[in-house]
C-alpha positions as CSV (number, residue, x, y, z in Angstrom):
1,M,17.4,-76.0,2.2
2,S,19.8,-77.2,-0.2
3,H,19.6,-81.0,2.2
4,D,23.2,-80.8,2.4
5,P,24.5,-79.9,6.2
6,S,27.7,-78.3,5.1
7,T,25.8,-75.7,3.4
8,D,22.3,-75.8,5.7
9,L,24.2,-75.1,8.9
10,I,25.9,-72.6,7.7
11,H,23.1,-70.8,5.6
12,H,20.7,-71.7,8.7
13,P,17.7,-69.3,8.1
14,Y,16.8,-69.2,11.5
15,R,17.8,-65.9,13.5
16,P,16.8,-65.3,17.4
17,P,14.1,-63.0,18.5
18,E,14.9,-59.3,19.6
19,G,14.8,-58.3,23.1
20,F,16.9,-60.4,25.4
21,E,19.0,-58.2,27.7
22,S,20.6,-58.7,30.8
23,P,23.2,-57.9,33.3
24,A,26.1,-59.0,30.7
25,V,27.1,-57.4,27.7
26,G,26.2,-59.6,24.3
27,V,30.2,-60.6,23.3
28,H,30.1,-60.3,19.2
29,K,32.9,-61.8,17.6
30,G,33.6,-61.5,13.6
31,S,36.4,-60.6,10.8
32,T,33.9,-60.6,8.5
33,V,30.8,-58.3,8.7
34,F,27.8,-59.4,5.6
35,F,26.1,-56.3,3.8
36,P,22.6,-56.4,2.9
37,N,24.1,-54.9,-0.8
38,V,26.9,-53.1,-2.8
39,A,25.5,-49.5,-1.7
40,A,26.0,-50.7,2.1
41,M,28.8,-52.3,1.4
42,R,29.9,-48.4,-0.2
43,S,28.6,-46.2,2.4
44,R,28.8,-47.3,5.6
45,S,31.5,-45.9,8.1
46,W,33.0,-47.5,11.7
47,K,34.7,-44.4,12.4
48,D,31.5,-42.9,14.2
49,K,30.2,-46.3,16.0
50,S,27.2,-45.9,13.5
51,A,28.1,-48.6,11.2
52,Y,30.3,-52.2,11.2
53,T,32.0,-52.7,8.4
54,Y,35.1,-55.2,9.6
55,G,35.3,-56.7,13.0
56,L,39.3,-54.7,13.5
57,H,37.3,-51.5,13.3
58,G,35.2,-52.7,15.8
59,T,31.8,-54.5,16.8
60,P,29.0,-54.3,19.9
61,T,31.0,-55.5,22.3
62,T,34.0,-53.0,21.6
63,F,32.4,-50.0,21.0
64,T,30.4,-51.0,24.1
65,L,33.4,-51.2,26.0
66,E,35.1,-47.8,24.1
67,E,31.6,-45.8,25.7
68,R,32.2,-46.7,29.3
69,I,36.1,-45.8,29.5
70,A,35.1,-42.7,27.8
71,T,32.4,-42.1,30.1
72,L,34.7,-43.3,33.2
73,E,37.9,-41.5,32.5
74,G,35.7,-38.3,31.7
75,G,36.4,-38.5,28.0
76,R,33.9,-38.5,24.9
77,H,36.1,-40.7,22.8
78,T,38.2,-44.0,23.7
79,L,40.4,-46.5,21.3
80,L,41.1,-49.8,22.6
81,T,44.3,-51.6,22.3
82,S,46.1,-55.2,23.3
83,S,48.5,-53.3,26.6
84,G,48.8,-49.9,28.2
85,L,52.0,-49.9,26.5
86,Q,50.8,-50.1,23.2
87,A,48.6,-47.6,23.8
88,I,51.6,-45.3,24.8
89,M,53.7,-46.3,21.7
90,L,50.1,-45.7,19.6
91,V,50.5,-42.2,21.2
92,N,54.0,-41.6,20.5
93,L,53.8,-42.8,16.9
94,S,50.6,-40.9,16.2
95,L,51.2,-37.3,18.1
96,L,55.3,-37.5,17.1
97,R,57.3,-37.0,13.9
98,S,61.1,-37.4,13.0
99,G,62.9,-34.0,14.7
100,D,60.2,-34.1,17.4
101,E,61.4,-34.4,21.3
102,V,58.8,-35.7,23.9
103,L,59.6,-35.2,27.6
104,L,59.4,-38.0,29.8
105,P,59.0,-38.0,33.8
106,D,61.9,-39.2,35.8
107,N,59.7,-41.6,37.3
108,V,58.4,-43.1,34.2
109,Y,57.1,-46.6,33.9
110,G,60.4,-48.2,32.9
111,P,58.6,-49.8,29.5
112,S,58.0,-46.0,28.2
113,R,61.5,-44.8,28.9
114,E,62.8,-48.3,26.6
115,L,60.3,-47.5,23.9
116,A,62.1,-44.2,23.8
117,M,65.3,-45.0,23.8
118,H,65.2,-47.5,21.6
119,E,62.3,-47.3,19.0
120,L,61.7,-44.1,19.0
121,A,64.8,-42.9,18.5
122,R,64.8,-45.5,15.2
123,Y,62.6,-43.0,13.5
124,G,64.3,-40.2,14.5
125,I,62.1,-39.0,17.5
126,G,64.1,-37.7,20.3
127,H,63.3,-38.1,24.1
128,R,64.5,-35.9,27.1
129,I,63.7,-36.3,30.6
130,Y,62.6,-33.9,33.1
131,D,61.8,-33.4,37.1
132,P,58.6,-34.6,37.7
133,M,58.9,-33.2,40.8
134,G,61.0,-29.8,39.8
135,G,57.4,-28.1,39.5
136,A,56.2,-25.9,36.2
137,E,59.2,-23.4,35.9
138,A,62.1,-26.2,36.3
139,L,59.7,-28.0,33.3
140,A,59.0,-25.3,31.1
141,A,63.4,-24.3,31.6
142,V,63.5,-27.8,29.4
143,I,61.0,-27.3,26.7
144,T,62.3,-26.2,23.6
145,E,61.0,-25.8,20.1
146,R,61.2,-29.6,19.4
147,T,59.1,-30.3,21.9
148,R,55.6,-31.7,20.9
149,L,54.6,-34.0,23.8
150,L,54.8,-34.1,27.7
151,W,54.1,-37.1,29.1
152,V,52.4,-37.8,32.9
153,E,52.2,-39.9,35.7
154,A,50.4,-39.4,38.7
155,A,51.7,-41.2,40.7
156,G,54.5,-42.0,39.5
157,S,55.8,-45.4,39.0
158,V,56.6,-47.7,41.4
159,T,58.1,-44.6,43.9
160,L,54.7,-42.9,43.7
161,E,55.6,-39.5,44.0
162,F,52.4,-37.3,42.8
163,P,53.6,-33.9,40.9
164,D,52.1,-30.4,40.4
165,L,49.8,-31.7,37.8
166,R,47.8,-28.6,37.2
167,G,51.0,-27.1,37.3
168,L,52.9,-29.2,35.0
169,V,49.9,-29.0,31.8
170,R,50.3,-25.2,32.7
171,A,53.3,-25.0,31.4
172,A,52.9,-27.6,28.5
173,R,50.0,-25.4,26.9
174,E,51.7,-21.7,27.4
175,R,54.5,-23.6,25.3
176,G,51.8,-24.9,22.9
177,V,53.0,-28.4,24.2
178,A,50.3,-31.6,24.4
179,V,50.0,-33.7,26.9
180,A,49.5,-37.1,27.6
181,L,49.1,-38.9,31.6
182,D,49.2,-42.5,31.9
183,N,46.2,-42.5,34.4
184,T,46.3,-46.6,35.0
185,W,47.1,-45.4,38.8
186,G,44.3,-43.1,38.8
187,A,41.9,-45.4,37.0
188,G,39.1,-42.3,36.2
189,I,38.5,-42.6,39.9
190,A,40.9,-40.8,42.1
191,F,40.8,-37.4,39.9
192,R,39.1,-36.3,36.5
193,P,41.9,-36.0,34.1
194,F,40.3,-33.8,31.6
195,D,39.1,-31.3,34.4
196,L,41.6,-30.9,36.9
197,G,40.2,-27.2,37.8
198,E,41.8,-23.5,37.0
199,G,40.4,-25.1,33.3
200,L,43.2,-27.1,33.0
201,G,43.0,-30.9,31.6
202,V,45.1,-33.2,29.6
203,D,44.8,-33.8,26.3
204,V,45.0,-38.0,26.2
205,S,45.0,-40.1,29.3
206,I,45.7,-43.7,29.0
207,Q,45.7,-47.0,31.0
208,A,46.3,-50.3,30.9
209,L,43.0,-52.0,31.5
210,T,44.8,-55.1,32.5
211,K,45.0,-53.2,35.9
212,Y,41.6,-52.6,37.6
213,P,39.2,-52.1,34.8
214,S,39.7,-55.6,34.7
215,G,40.0,-56.5,38.7
216,G,41.4,-60.6,37.5
217,G,44.6,-60.2,36.8
218,D,43.8,-62.3,33.7
219,V,43.7,-59.7,30.5
220,L,45.9,-57.4,29.0
221,M,44.6,-54.5,27.6
222,G,44.9,-50.9,27.2
223,S,43.0,-47.5,26.0
224,I,43.3,-43.9,24.7
225,T,40.9,-41.4,25.6
226,T,40.1,-38.0,24.3
227,V,37.9,-35.0,24.4
228,E,38.7,-33.5,21.6
229,R,37.2,-34.9,18.2
230,A,40.0,-33.9,16.4
231,L,42.6,-35.6,18.3
232,H,40.8,-38.8,18.6
233,E,40.2,-39.0,14.9
234,Q,44.5,-38.4,14.4
235,L,44.9,-41.2,16.6
236,M,42.3,-43.6,15.3
237,M,43.7,-43.4,12.2
238,T,46.8,-44.5,13.7
239,H,45.3,-47.0,15.0
240,S,43.5,-48.2,12.1
241,R,46.7,-48.0,10.0
242,F,48.7,-50.1,12.5
243,G,45.6,-53.1,12.5
244,I,45.1,-52.6,16.2
245,G,42.3,-54.8,17.9
246,V,40.9,-57.0,21.1
247,G,38.9,-60.1,21.2
248,A,36.1,-59.8,21.9
249,N,36.6,-61.9,25.0
250,D,38.8,-60.1,26.6
251,A,36.3,-57.1,26.2
252,E,33.8,-59.1,27.9
253,L,35.8,-59.5,30.9
254,V,37.0,-56.2,31.4
255,L,33.1,-55.3,30.5
256,R,32.3,-57.9,33.5
257,G,34.8,-55.8,35.9
258,L,33.6,-52.4,35.4
259,P,30.6,-52.1,37.8
260,S,33.0,-53.6,40.4
261,L,36.0,-51.3,39.9
262,A,34.8,-48.4,42.1
263,L,34.4,-50.8,44.7
264,R,37.4,-52.6,44.8
265,Y,39.6,-49.6,44.2
266,R,38.3,-47.6,47.2
267,A,39.1,-51.5,49.5
268,Q,42.6,-51.5,48.2
269,D,43.1,-47.9,48.7
270,E,41.6,-48.6,52.5
271,S,43.7,-51.5,53.0
272,A,46.8,-50.0,51.2
273,R,47.0,-46.8,53.6
274,R,46.6,-49.5,56.6
275,I,49.3,-51.1,55.9
276,A,51.4,-48.5,54.5
277,R,50.5,-46.6,57.9
278,W,52.0,-49.8,60.2
279,A,55.2,-49.8,57.8
280,E,56.0,-46.0,59.0
281,S,56.5,-47.6,62.4
282,R,58.9,-50.3,61.5
283,P,62.3,-49.7,61.6
284,E,63.9,-51.6,58.8
285,I,61.8,-49.4,56.6
286,V,63.0,-45.7,56.3
287,Q,60.6,-44.5,54.1
288,V,57.2,-45.3,52.8
289,L,56.0,-44.4,49.9
290,H,52.2,-43.7,49.6
291,P,50.6,-40.6,48.7
292,S,47.8,-40.4,51.2
293,L,51.3,-40.3,53.5
294,A,52.0,-36.6,54.7
295,G,55.8,-37.7,54.4
296,S,55.7,-39.0,50.7
297,P,56.4,-36.8,47.9
298,G,54.1,-34.6,46.5
299,H,51.4,-35.3,48.9
300,E,49.7,-32.0,49.1
301,H,49.6,-32.0,45.6
302,W,47.5,-35.5,46.1
303,R,45.4,-33.7,48.8
304,A,44.6,-31.0,47.0
305,L,43.2,-33.2,44.1
306,C,42.4,-36.9,44.8
307,K,39.4,-38.5,46.0
308,G,41.4,-42.1,46.6
309,A,45.0,-43.3,46.5
310,A,45.1,-46.4,44.4
311,A,46.7,-50.1,45.5
312,L,50.2,-49.4,45.7
313,V,52.8,-49.1,48.3
314,S,56.7,-48.8,48.3
315,L,58.9,-49.3,51.4
316,V,62.4,-47.9,50.9
317,F,64.4,-50.2,53.0
318,H,67.6,-48.8,55.3
319,E,70.9,-48.4,53.5
320,R,72.2,-51.2,56.3
321,H,69.5,-53.3,54.1
322,E,71.5,-54.3,51.4
323,W,70.1,-56.0,48.8
324,P,70.1,-60.0,49.5
325,A,68.7,-59.2,52.6
326,V,66.2,-57.6,50.8
327,E,65.8,-60.1,48.5
328,R,65.9,-62.7,51.4
329,F,62.8,-61.1,52.7
330,V,60.7,-60.9,49.7
331,D,61.3,-64.6,49.5
332,A,60.0,-65.1,52.6
333,L,56.7,-63.9,51.8
334,R,53.7,-66.2,51.8
335,V,50.5,-64.2,51.4
336,F,52.1,-62.2,48.6
337,R,53.1,-63.4,45.7
338,L,55.7,-62.3,43.4
339,G,54.5,-61.0,40.6
340,Y,54.7,-57.5,37.9
341,S,50.8,-55.8,37.6
342,W,48.4,-55.1,40.4
343,A,45.1,-54.3,40.6
344,G,44.0,-57.9,41.0
345,P,42.9,-60.1,43.7
346,V,45.7,-61.2,45.2
347,S,48.6,-59.3,46.5
348,L,51.8,-58.5,44.7
349,A,56.0,-57.8,45.8
350,V,58.3,-56.6,43.7
351,P,62.0,-55.9,44.7
352,Y,63.8,-52.5,42.9
353,R,67.6,-51.5,43.0
354,L,66.4,-47.3,43.7
355,S,70.0,-46.8,41.7
356,A,68.2,-48.1,38.8
357,L,64.9,-46.0,38.7
358,R,66.4,-42.3,38.5
359,S,68.8,-41.1,36.2
360,I,68.7,-37.0,36.9
361,A,67.1,-36.6,40.0
362,P,68.1,-39.6,42.7
363,R,66.2,-39.6,46.1
364,W,67.2,-42.4,48.0
365,N,69.6,-45.3,47.6
366,G,69.7,-48.8,48.6
367,A,66.4,-51.1,48.4
368,L,63.1,-50.1,47.5
369,V,60.1,-53.3,47.9
370,R,56.7,-52.2,45.5
371,L,53.6,-53.3,47.4
372,A,50.6,-54.4,45.0
373,I,47.6,-54.8,47.5
374,G,44.8,-56.8,46.7
375,L,42.0,-58.4,48.4
376,E,42.9,-60.4,51.2
377,R,42.7,-59.5,55.0
378,T,44.2,-56.6,55.4
379,Q,45.5,-57.8,58.7
380,D,46.3,-61.0,56.9
381,L,48.8,-59.1,54.6
382,I,50.4,-57.4,57.7
383,A,50.9,-60.5,59.5
384,D,52.8,-61.9,56.2
385,L,55.0,-58.4,56.1
386,E,56.0,-59.5,59.8
387,Q,57.1,-62.6,59.5
388,A,59.1,-61.7,56.4
389,L,60.8,-59.4,58.0
390,A,62.5,-61.6,60.4
391,A,64.6,-62.9,57.7
392,L,65.6,-59.7,56.8
393,V,69.1,-60.0,58.4
394,T,71.7,-56.7,58.9
395,D,74.6,-57.7,57.5
């Protein structure tokens, strides 16, 4: 030792013994990764997770999370991104080029539509909107020779229609179009995206790990999962070239949330169903949107495919309750908080103007309030909704 404090502390020879094991995955941080010699520096490859080269390309913590998400989704390969929207962006930019076209469902996640309208357009990539509830024949009619990618959502963002997922995938397959699924709602629990039955499955499944896998409402992260190695490598190289990475502490939080994911999913699903059935009896509400309800669009497709229905319930208010009245209802909530995202412990509410949610397939008029059911006692949530409805004065 040199007896200089800085050098001694930085290059201290002590190494802790191997063999430590606990329920928590170790948190490995580092941009620089040390190599024992030049030969190792030249020969190591991070692409198959057999070695480490640089923190951005993976650590034991991120590799472990990727493998567990792949298992959750029923896939083989997973990449981590800093948000669900970044996962959507990466899939688009990896699989599409100038002159290509992507198809988006009319109930698509709003920022995904904005991404196509503005950023993809700058790269010469076109997009079109299709009616996800129109079925396979309607989808086949809008696929052109330029179509390279089809996005599907099950259930749809905000309005929660559940499409004929098998039919849509089959129609795309017959025309050689890749299929990407936003599986944040299903979370790998409701159904298996790569095994939909009848030999069908999506090509890519993305999730906002921000939601169910985290479960705490305190992490932003996304994932991209595939089965085919060649497709994974194409996405992986785009991922690398964009310099995408996630923080070790964020990966730790998602890893901590995964063991309770199935329990939380079932608990929030059960509570959401109870609230949906209660809402069906309310005269102020003209439609309750939750795939488990017989009257919710696509219920038959959900029933044929799914084991769960997640935490979201959307309430379509009677047209006589105009926007200011619906805002008063939302402002009157006390247990529900106003905020975006979902699948955390706190129940949330967000109002939407239905006219702003659709471009080709309007189904309702007026206002909608999306509820994200948390882990509070269900009866307390119902009581909160009941007291808030008193503020819904008919104009």
